[in-house]
C-alpha positions as a printed Julia matrix, in Angstrom:
703×3 Matrix{Float64}:
  29.91   13.98    4.56
  26.26   14.2     5.49
  24.8    11.95    8.29
  23.78    8.5     7.07
  20.06    7.73    6.94
  19.38    4.16    5.85
  17.11    4.06    2.87
  15.31    1.0     4.21
  12.69    0.83    7.05
  12.52   -2.91    6.57
  14.64   -5.5     4.71
  13.29   -9.05    4.91
  14.62  -12.17    3.17
  11.77  -13.79    1.36
  13.45  -16.47   -0.61
  16.98  -17.9    -0.75
  18.97  -20.68   -2.32
  22.62  -21.45   -2.17
  24.24  -18.31   -3.7
  21.11  -16.52   -4.45
  18.68  -14.45   -2.23
  15.68  -12.18   -2.59
  14.77   -9.48   -0.15
  11.62   -7.51    0.33
  12.24   -4.1     1.49
  10.25   -0.93    2.48
  11.9     2.38    1.77
  12.15    5.07    4.33
   9.65    7.88    3.47
  11.49   11.05    2.62
  14.92    9.44    2.42
  16.77    9.86   -0.93
  16.56    6.59   -2.97
  18.46    5.77   -6.12
  18.07    2.16   -7.21
  21.08    2.06   -9.5
  23.45    3.72   -7.03
  22.15    1.33   -4.23
  22.56   -1.66   -6.5
  26.25   -0.68   -7.1
  26.75   -0.2    -3.44
  25.43   -3.76   -2.76
  27.57   -5.25   -5.56
  30.6    -3.76   -3.85
  29.86   -5.7    -0.69
  32.17   -8.68    0.23
  31.02  -11.86   -1.52
  28.37  -10.36   -3.89
  28.45  -11.01   -7.5
  25.42   -9.22   -8.89
  22.46   -7.09   -7.36
  19.15   -6.02   -8.9
  16.7    -3.74   -7.37
  13.08   -3.44   -8.48
  11.55   -0.41   -6.79
   8.16   -0.94   -8.1
   8.03   -4.44   -6.55
  10.14   -3.37   -3.56
  12.41   -6.38   -4.34
  16.25   -6.77   -4.05
  17.76   -9.83   -5.74
  21.4   -10.78   -4.86
  23.73  -13.45   -6.32
  26.79  -14.17   -4.0
  29.41  -16.52   -3.14
  28.01  -18.87   -0.58
  31.53  -19.54    0.82
  32.26  -16.03    1.52
  28.98  -14.7     3.0
  25.39  -15.51    3.81
  21.91  -14.02    3.99
  22.18  -12.7     7.5
  25.54  -11.03    6.87
  24.25   -9.55    3.58
  21.21   -8.02    5.39
  23.45   -6.44    8.11
  25.85   -5.08    5.53
  23.14   -3.71    3.27
  21.41   -1.83    6.2
  24.85   -0.41    7.17
  25.73    0.86    3.58
  27.37    4.44    3.45
  25.21    7.26    2.51
  26.65    7.55   -0.98
  24.65    4.51   -2.06
  21.56    6.47   -1.73
  22.5     9.99   -2.23
  20.48   10.81   -5.37
  17.85   13.47   -5.07
  14.42   12.47   -4.06
  13.05   13.62   -7.4
  15.14   11.2    -9.3
  12.43    8.51   -9.34
   9.94   10.86  -10.88
  12.45   12.22  -13.36
  13.41    8.68  -14.61
   9.74    7.79  -14.82
   8.97   10.85  -16.99
  12.1    10.22  -19.14
  10.91    6.63  -19.78
   7.54    8.06  -20.83
   9.08   10.51  -23.21
  11.56    7.97  -24.65
   8.92    5.39  -25.34
   6.51    7.91  -26.72
   9.27    9.09  -29.19
   9.95    5.45  -30.17
   6.15    4.94  -30.82
   5.84    8.07  -33.01
   8.92    6.97  -35.03
   8.03    3.35  -35.39
   6.66    3.73  -38.9
   9.7     5.66  -40.29
  12.55    3.64  -38.67
  14.78    1.52  -40.88
  13.62   -2.17  -40.74
  16.9    -3.18  -39.33
  16.54   -0.87  -36.26
  12.91   -1.6   -35.34
  13.51   -4.87  -33.56
  16.67   -3.76  -31.55
  14.98   -0.45  -30.49
  11.75   -2.09  -29.32
  13.73   -4.86  -27.35
  15.86   -2.11  -25.79
  12.68   -0.09  -24.71
  11.08   -3.37  -23.4
  14.06   -4.76  -21.51
  13.09   -3.2   -18.08
   9.67   -4.71  -18.43
  11.01   -8.11  -18.97
  13.42   -7.69  -16.15
  10.49   -6.83  -13.75
   8.44   -9.68  -15.04
  11.38  -12.32  -14.54
  11.92  -11.04  -11.03
   8.19  -11.26  -10.22
   7.75  -14.68  -11.86
  10.48  -16.13   -9.51
   9.18  -14.41   -6.35
   5.48  -14.03   -6.8
   4.41  -16.28   -9.67
   2.32  -15.08  -12.5
   1.13  -11.52  -11.96
   0.26   -8.37  -13.98
   3.85   -7.65  -14.86
   4.24  -11.09  -16.33
   1.07  -10.71  -18.43
   2.2    -7.24  -19.66
   5.56   -8.66  -20.63
   3.99  -11.56  -22.56
   1.84   -9.22  -24.43
   4.84   -7.12  -25.51
   6.86  -10.3   -26.33
   4.09  -11.69  -28.6
   3.7    -8.47  -30.43
   7.53   -8.06  -30.83
   7.98  -11.66  -31.93
   5.25  -11.37  -34.54
   6.9    -8.24  -35.98
   4.08   -5.89  -34.96
   6.48   -3.24  -33.47
   3.68   -0.48  -33.42
   1.66   -2.78  -31.04
   4.58   -3.53  -28.88
   5.83    0.15  -28.61
   2.22    1.28  -27.94
   2.02   -1.18  -25.1
   5.35   -0.09  -23.73
   4.42    3.57  -23.89
   1.0     3.04  -22.4
   2.5     0.96  -19.51
   5.1     3.67  -18.9
   2.54    6.48  -19.05
   0.19    4.54  -16.87
   2.97    3.78  -14.28
   3.91    7.4   -14.25
   0.31    8.65  -13.75
  -0.49    5.87  -11.14
   2.64    6.7    -9.17
   1.98   10.48   -9.41
  -1.53    9.88   -8.07
  -0.31    7.73   -5.22
   2.38   10.23   -4.47
  -0.22   12.96   -4.43
  -2.46   11.12   -1.96
   0.66   10.59    0.28
   1.61   14.25   -0.09
  -2.09   15.35    0.86
  -1.7    13.38    4.04
   1.78   14.77    4.76
   0.37   18.28    4.52
  -1.06   17.57    7.96
   2.61   17.54    9.45
   3.52   20.79   11.12
   7.07   22.1    10.59
   9.55   22.64   13.4
   8.97   26.09   14.91
  12.79   26.72   15.61
  13.51   29.41   18.08
  10.64   30.57   20.5
  10.34   32.98   23.34
   9.79   31.86   26.98
   9.49   33.62   30.27
  11.89   32.7    33.03
  11.63   34.54   36.24
   9.88   37.51   34.72
  12.37   37.7    31.91
  11.78   36.74   28.26
  14.32   34.61   26.6
  14.68   33.02   23.21
  15.47   29.3    23.21
  15.12   26.22   20.9
  11.73   24.73   20.59
  12.96   21.44   21.42
  14.29   22.58   24.97
  10.88   23.65   26.14
   9.61   21.67   29.18
   6.13   21.13   30.46
   5.17   23.88   32.84
   7.12   26.59   30.9
   5.56   29.87   30.16
   5.79   30.51   26.35
   5.3    33.84   24.77
   4.01   34.01   21.15
   3.32   37.22   19.07
   1.65   38.12   15.85
   2.88   36.08   12.84
   4.41   33.19   14.94
   3.44   29.64   15.14
   2.51   28.29   18.5
   5.04   25.65   19.49
   3.27   23.83   22.26
  -0.23   22.55   23.35
  -1.36   24.51   26.29
  -3.59   26.89   27.91
  -3.59   30.72   27.75
  -2.29   32.37   30.94
  -2.86   36.05   29.73
  -3.16   38.04   26.63
  -5.74   37.92   23.8
  -5.21   36.96   20.26
  -6.79   36.0    16.9
  -5.4    32.5    16.1
  -5.57   30.86   12.62
  -6.21   27.19   13.37
  -6.99   26.09    9.83
  -3.91   23.96    9.77
  -5.1    21.85   12.69
  -8.81   21.97   12.76
  -9.83   22.96    9.28
 -11.58   26.14   10.49
 -11.12   28.98    7.95
 -12.03   31.83   10.27
  -9.5    32.83   12.87
 -10.85   32.35   16.47
 -10.33   34.5    19.62
  -8.13   33.07   22.23
  -7.86   34.54   25.7
  -7.06   33.5    29.41
  -8.19   29.92   30.07
  -8.66   28.96   26.38
  -6.66   25.92   24.95
  -4.31   26.38   22.06
  -2.7    23.82   19.73
   0.81   23.63   18.37
   1.11   24.46   14.59
  -1.64   27.16   14.78
  -0.55   30.69   13.88
  -1.37   33.97   15.72
  -2.53   36.63   13.28
  -3.08   39.47   15.76
  -2.25   39.94   19.46
   0.13   38.18   21.9
  -0.36   35.37   24.24
   1.36   33.96   27.32
   0.81   30.05   27.2
   1.28   27.43   29.81
   3.03   24.54   28.16
   1.1    21.27   28.85
   2.4    19.18   25.91
   5.76   19.78   24.28
   8.01   18.18   21.69
   6.74   14.69   20.53
   3.84   14.97   22.89
   2.16   17.88   21.03
  -0.81   17.34   18.79
   1.32   18.29   15.8
   3.9    15.75   16.52
   1.39   13.06   17.26
  -0.28   13.96   13.79
   3.26   13.33   12.26
   3.44    9.83   13.85
  -0.16    8.93   12.85
   0.21   10.03    9.3
   3.45    8.07    8.96
   1.61    4.91   10.27
  -1.38    5.57    8.02
   0.69    5.66    4.84
   1.85    1.97    5.51
  -1.18    0.53    7.25
  -3.65   -1.42    5.07
  -7.32   -2.18    5.55
  -9.15   -5.38    5.14
 -10.83   -3.93    1.99
  -7.38   -3.18    0.55
  -5.99   -6.53    1.32
  -9.04   -8.25   -0.17
  -8.66   -6.27   -3.38
  -5.0    -7.13   -3.7
  -5.77  -10.9    -3.06
  -8.7   -10.82   -5.64
  -6.39   -9.07   -8.25
  -3.81  -11.86   -7.74
  -6.29  -14.65   -8.04
  -7.72  -13.24  -11.39
  -4.35  -13.21  -13.09
  -4.13  -16.87  -13.93
  -7.58  -16.59  -15.33
  -6.51  -13.77  -17.76
  -3.62  -15.82  -18.88
  -5.85  -18.91  -19.47
  -8.31  -16.63  -21.5
  -5.35  -15.47  -23.65
  -4.25  -19.03  -24.2
  -7.74  -20.19  -25.03
  -8.35  -17.35  -27.43
  -5.23  -18.13  -29.31
  -5.93  -21.84  -29.43
  -9.41  -21.51  -30.75
  -8.64  -18.65  -33.23
  -5.09  -19.12  -34.08
  -4.76  -15.35  -33.98
  -1.85  -14.14  -31.82
  -3.23  -10.58  -31.86
  -6.2   -11.82  -29.79
  -3.96  -13.27  -27.08
  -1.72  -10.14  -27.1
  -4.93   -7.91  -26.77
  -6.29  -10.17  -23.85
  -2.94   -9.89  -21.97
  -3.3    -6.02  -22.19
  -6.09   -5.91  -19.71
  -6.05   -7.22  -16.18
  -7.63   -6.18  -12.99
  -4.42   -5.78  -10.82
  -3.58   -2.07  -11.22
  -6.97   -0.42  -10.45
  -7.9    -2.95   -7.7
  -4.62   -2.67   -5.87
  -4.06    1.08   -6.25
  -7.52    2.61   -6.22
  -8.39    1.43   -2.66
  -5.42    2.91   -0.8
  -5.59    6.12   -2.79
  -9.22    6.46   -1.8
  -8.54    5.78    1.8
  -5.58    8.24    2.03
  -7.49   11.03    0.19
 -10.27   10.56    2.8
  -8.02   10.72    5.73
  -6.67   14.04    4.3
 -10.01   15.48    3.82
 -10.85   14.44    7.41
  -7.88   16.1     8.67
  -8.85   19.36    6.97
 -12.07   19.12    8.88
 -10.48   18.63   12.25
 -10.54   14.87   12.37
  -7.47   12.83   12.8
  -8.07    9.25   11.48
  -5.31    6.85   12.42
  -5.55    4.4     9.51
  -7.68    3.07    6.54
  -8.97    0.19    8.66
 -10.49    2.86   11.09
 -12.46    4.27    8.3
 -13.64    0.82    7.43
 -14.73    0.04   10.96
 -16.4     3.45   11.4
 -18.43    2.94    8.23
 -19.74   -0.37    9.74
 -20.56    1.15   13.19
 -24.38    1.02   14.09
 -24.18    1.99   17.74
 -22.77    5.13   19.09
 -21.93    5.35   22.8
 -21.1     8.78   24.33
 -19.6     9.62   27.58
 -21.24   12.59   29.06
 -18.86   14.93   30.87
 -16.62   16.6    28.36
 -18.25   14.85   25.34
 -21.96   15.6    25.38
 -21.44   18.39   27.76
 -18.68   21.2    27.24
 -16.65   20.17   30.23
 -16.46   23.65   31.22
 -18.55   24.87   34.35
 -20.53   27.97   33.96
 -22.25   30.04   36.69
 -25.9    29.2    36.9
 -26.81   30.84   40.37
 -25.39   33.53   42.5
 -27.17   33.71   45.96
 -25.88   36.41   48.28
 -26.96   36.14   52.0
 -26.08   39.83   52.78
 -28.46   42.54   51.45
 -25.4    44.89   51.03
 -24.13   42.56   48.26
 -26.1    41.87   45.12
 -25.66   38.47   43.19
 -23.28   40.24   40.8
 -21.26   41.74   43.59
 -20.86   38.2    45.0
 -19.51   37.03   41.61
 -17.1    40.15   41.29
 -15.78   39.59   44.79
 -15.0    35.95   44.22
 -13.6    36.7    40.85
 -11.32   39.37   42.18
  -9.32   36.88   44.15
  -9.97   33.81   41.91
  -8.51   35.47   38.79
  -5.03   34.35   40.03
  -6.04   30.76   40.41
  -5.79   28.4    37.46
  -8.81   26.06   38.11
 -12.04   25.33   36.17
 -14.09   26.89   39.01
 -12.13   29.94   39.02
 -12.05   30.33   35.27
 -15.95   30.0    35.21
 -16.43   32.7    37.97
 -13.86   35.09   36.24
 -15.71   34.62   32.9
 -19.07   35.37   34.6
 -17.72   38.62   36.02
 -16.28   39.47   32.57
 -19.67   38.92   30.85
 -21.49   41.43   33.12
 -18.42   43.88   33.16
 -18.17   43.41   36.92
 -15.98   45.75   39.09
 -12.73   44.63   40.58
 -12.25   44.47   44.46
  -8.86   45.48   45.63
  -7.35   42.81   47.91
  -4.03   41.75   49.58
  -1.78   38.84   48.44
  -3.87   35.72   47.6
  -3.19   32.49   49.33
  -3.71   29.09   47.57
  -4.74   26.34   49.68
  -4.43   23.08   47.63
  -7.65   21.2    46.98
  -9.64   23.68   49.17
  -9.7    27.22   47.84
  -8.01   30.63   48.04
  -7.8    33.33   50.69
  -7.16   37.08   50.87
  -8.06   40.23   52.59
 -10.43   42.82   51.16
 -11.25   46.11   53.05
  -9.44   44.66   56.07
 -11.58   41.57   56.28
 -10.42   37.94   55.42
 -12.29   36.53   52.41
 -12.2    32.77   51.7
 -13.49   31.14   48.55
 -13.7    27.43   48.03
 -15.34   24.25   49.18
 -17.85   23.75   51.93
 -15.24   21.8    53.92
 -12.79   24.61   53.55
 -15.15   27.36   54.46
 -17.13   25.73   57.2
 -14.75   23.29   58.86
 -11.28   24.73   58.24
 -12.28   28.42   58.43
 -15.1    27.98   60.96
 -17.71   29.94   59.01
 -21.19   28.85   60.37
 -23.91   27.77   58.01
 -27.51   28.02   59.38
 -30.16   25.34   58.85
 -32.2    27.69   56.59
 -29.37   28.28   54.49
 -28.41   24.73   54.35
 -31.88   23.77   52.95
 -31.28   26.3    50.11
 -27.9    25.05   49.44
 -29.08   21.3    49.49
 -31.58   22.21   46.83
 -28.88   23.42   44.5
 -26.83   20.29   45.06
 -29.6    17.95   44.26
 -29.94   19.68   40.82
 -26.46   18.44   40.18
 -24.68   21.76   40.56
 -21.24   22.4    41.97
 -21.06   24.91   44.77
 -18.57   27.54   45.63
 -18.87   28.93   49.07
 -17.71   32.56   49.97
 -16.87   33.34   53.55
 -16.28   37.04   54.33
 -15.32   38.41   57.73
 -16.2    35.23   59.44
 -19.64   34.72   58.01
 -21.12   33.05   55.03
 -21.59   35.87   52.46
 -23.14   33.59   49.82
 -22.8    30.66   47.3
 -22.2    30.59   43.69
 -23.55   27.52   41.88
 -22.03   26.24   38.71
 -23.07   23.57   36.12
 -21.49   21.82   33.16
 -23.56   22.8    29.94
 -24.71   20.49   27.27
 -23.0    21.25   23.85
 -25.29   23.45   21.65
 -25.15   21.06   18.7
 -25.54   17.76   20.46
 -29.24   17.2    19.3
 -28.02   18.01   15.73
 -25.22   15.55   15.84
 -27.61   12.84   17.3
 -30.08   13.55   14.37
 -27.42   13.36   11.77
 -26.07   10.01   13.28
 -29.49    8.5    12.98
 -29.78    9.79    9.28
 -26.32    8.11    8.7
 -27.69    4.74    9.9
 -26.95    4.6    13.65
 -29.53    2.16   15.09
 -28.89    3.02   18.87
 -27.24    6.01   20.59
 -26.43    5.38   24.32
 -24.84    7.61   27.03
 -22.57    6.34   29.74
 -21.76    8.55   32.78
 -20.54    8.43   36.32
 -22.97   11.37   37.09
 -26.13   11.32   39.0
 -29.01    9.25   37.57
 -31.45   12.29   37.52
 -29.03   14.52   35.75
 -28.27   11.62   33.17
 -32.01   10.98   32.64
 -32.59   14.72   31.97
 -29.96   14.84   29.26
 -31.16   11.49   27.66
 -34.62   12.94   27.43
 -33.46   16.18   26.01
 -31.41   14.49   23.29
 -33.78   11.66   22.53
 -31.24    8.95   23.31
 -32.14    5.29   23.11
 -30.6     4.36   26.52
 -28.38    5.73   29.29
 -26.41    4.17   32.23
 -25.43    6.37   35.13
 -23.4     6.35   38.33
 -20.78    4.08   36.49
 -17.16    3.35   37.57
 -14.6     3.37   34.65
 -14.4    -0.46   34.63
 -18.14   -0.76   34.31
 -18.15    1.6    31.13
 -15.75   -0.98   29.58
 -17.86   -3.94   30.61
 -20.99   -2.27   29.07
 -19.18   -1.78   25.85
 -18.11   -5.4    25.93
 -21.66   -6.52   26.58
 -22.95   -4.57   23.55
 -20.28   -6.05   21.39
 -21.17   -9.42   22.53
 -24.75   -8.81   21.53
 -23.59   -8.04   17.92
 -23.39   -4.19   18.01
 -20.7    -2.45   15.95
 -19.75    0.21   18.6
 -18.23    3.66   18.08
 -17.26    4.99   21.56
 -16.76    8.71   22.05
 -15.03    9.97   25.25
 -12.52   12.29   26.63
 -11.26   11.27   30.18
  -8.65    8.94   31.49
 -11.43    6.8    32.88
 -12.73    6.37   29.24
  -9.51    4.8    28.01
 -10.67    1.14   28.62
 -13.9     1.67   26.74
 -12.16    3.59   23.86
  -9.73    0.56   23.36
 -12.51   -2.06   23.65
 -14.89   -0.48   21.16
 -14.75   -1.14   17.43
 -13.82    2.5    16.9
 -12.68    4.8    19.71
 -13.25    8.55   19.22
 -11.41   10.91   21.62
 -12.52   14.57   22.03
 -10.1    17.51   21.32
  -9.98   18.33   25.04
  -9.49   14.78   26.0
  -6.88   13.34   28.43
  -3.6    12.34   26.61
  -4.13    8.69   27.19
  -7.63    8.9    25.73
  -6.26   10.48   22.55
  -3.48    7.94   22.31
  -5.85    4.93   22.93
  -8.44    6.17   20.39
  -8.69    5.31   16.7
  -9.86    8.72   15.84
  -8.84   12.02   17.63
 -10.81   15.21   16.94
  -8.64   18.26   16.47
 -11.54   20.64   17.07
 -13.69   20.97   20.22
 -16.88   20.17   18.29
 -19.11   17.1    18.83
 -20.59   17.29   15.38
 -17.17   16.23   13.95
 -18.25   12.8    14.99
 -21.11   13.02   12.44
 -18.6    14.28    9.93
 -16.3    11.47   10.48
 -19.09    8.92   10.07
 -20.29   10.71    6.93
 -16.69   10.68    5.36
 -16.29    6.98    6.17
 -19.6     6.1     4.51
 -18.79    8.01    1.42
 -15.32    6.58    1.11
 -16.54    2.94    1.36
 -19.31    3.77   -1.13
 -16.65    5.19   -3.57
 -14.47    2.17   -3.04
 -17.35   -0.23   -3.78
 -18.33    1.68   -6.84
 -14.68    1.69   -8.08
 -14.54   -2.06   -7.48
 -17.69   -2.82   -9.43
 -16.38   -0.32  -12.19
 -13.03   -2.09  -12.33
 -14.52   -5.47  -12.73
 -17.07   -4.34  -15.29
 -14.66   -2.34  -17.42
 -11.83   -4.8   -17.5
 -14.26   -7.71  -18.03
 -15.74   -5.98  -21.02
 -12.3    -5.26  -22.49
 -11.15   -8.94  -21.96
 -14.28  -10.12  -23.53
 -14.09   -7.9   -26.5
 -10.17   -8.76  -26.84
 -10.98  -12.41  -26.69
 -13.65  -12.13  -29.4
 -11.21  -10.26  -31.55
 -13.05   -6.94  -31.46
 -10.12   -5.1   -30.13
  -6.54   -4.78  -31.39
  -3.61   -4.99  -28.88
  -3.24   -1.23  -29.21
  -6.93   -0.58  -28.53
  -7.05   -2.99  -25.56
  -3.98   -1.21  -24.1
  -5.53    2.29  -24.53
  -8.74    1.17  -23.03
  -7.33   -0.61  -20.11
  -4.86    1.98  -19.0
  -7.21    4.83  -19.67
  -9.98    3.31  -17.55
  -7.47    2.44  -14.8
  -6.35    6.13  -14.69
  -9.92    7.33  -14.56
 -10.64    5.01  -11.75
  -7.62    6.34   -9.8
  -8.72    9.81  -10.3
 -12.13    8.94   -9.0
 -10.61    7.37   -5.95
  -8.57   10.46   -5.32
 -11.78   12.18   -4.44
 -11.83    9.98   -1.23
 -14.87   11.01    1.04
 -15.88   14.0    -0.92
 -19.37   12.58   -1.05
 -19.72   13.95    2.45
 -21.07   17.46    3.01
 -18.55   20.3     3.1
 -17.19   21.58    6.3
 -19.26   23.94    8.06
 -18.27   27.63    8.42
 -18.26   29.01   11.8
 -20.87   31.65   12.48
């Protein structure tokens, strides 16, 4: 027998009397669910007399012997039901909905040719499920749209207008099938962001390649991935070169080249080449696994807009019922009342909003933006102040060589870089990676050397042509290795330091051979991103940094920022965000480091960069899956377009249904016409909602 997976994520008692209880449930996504089989399973429990399940209302009603069991015992027993109670295929729900549509459609077509004696029984038989749902909802929620629909069918049936009754039943069945299909499609779109398990993978252990289960990989392992295979971990390339298709994770359609020092994401696929990867995040810690978690949360999370729409829909239901009663009392025509009851605001208001949000989140995911809930889109659309961290956010976070100064005429500036790179290429550190990259760009020569020594937090040492070479910090070279630095050279070195550059000292044969200066670079599209955010309504754009004030001022001028704060401690960043919030600003904070986590959590919307620290990505509301600052503007654009579409759908729903109700109350519409117009407009609004944030500009192609 297969392992049991409960069909319920939640099972909550919402109403109980002696011998009767009503539960509200939330079904587990992806778990097989058969309402009839599950109801039979509940009826077989000790003390249970009858059980009815309404999948649409997520309700379970049980009648039981109060002397033999109680609500708590029933809840525990239901959650422990054997797997046979829910072993139906997952497609059963769709098949039954489609069968209902076909059956009700056939009955409608045959209405005029059926013998008079069969018309009433067949109409009642077709409408019994609708009456059952209406009775359940009436006791649990009061008068809602299901109750109105059942009343409309009952009035037409009781008056002998079987064509109108069957038309309504058919339109309701068709509408429910299409609405559920659209809702499922929006869920399925989001689920496409989930990455499948990669199964067996190759790892390198003591120089030998072995095939192991992906789940057994640990942080620090060396993973080998070849052409055609999916990368199973988040990590950094140790060696090799490959073309990697990252479309599934970043939305980028063009494969990118990945080589030593480059980051790679789980779920991406190598098209050509082979990589050795240092595993930094494995299992549930990978980007792909976190996406799965966030997607599951987003499918159940509700925004304020969605909740407000549902509340408004519920408040309008009694008004529709009152209008139907008034139109019947004034005109004496039951058809007017039945026509009015055909149209309500509930379906479009309650379904269109979540569909729009889910569709927008899927589109954002395709463009390399992971949005962790509908409420996040709502808050981002309201954001008017964008606060950026500097290092790793506005800047690349990767050092690049800016100066190479050799103090020995026998060595050129490029020779100095090549010499340092020859020993640094074995060292996995940002400074080393930058020097090796600089040597690669000018096709530098390799200096033969002895075994490299790694001195933690200091640098590296080796022997070249019989002389000791040391590469590292000033403290390491001058104090630990005893390499002297003259006053004249100190003055030149100090100038580089004042320019905000990081210095790498090279000692060779007991003397200072030279220094290499490195600096973090501003991202190329920062200015474009700032300009787009202003076009999208950002009132203020601010930078926070722990860096020197002069360097911060230089960047603020270059980008045209409204303000900047420099030389900040992490706590001060969070305090400044809190101060801006207190002044009324709606803040979106963009950062990447551990020190940004408090500010990310304190902002209205926290956005973490793709290369951000794990805690920053977990704390944030939005995680970028691509190392591109312009995705921040893309996210804002999608949020704005989504809220505009939701607002347009809201106004369209109110206008269309109000017009239908008015026309029905005045006798201008028959029940059949009202049903066709109402369900048709609802489906159209849902299809429009499915467009999500497509008002935003399309994803850019890489050059």
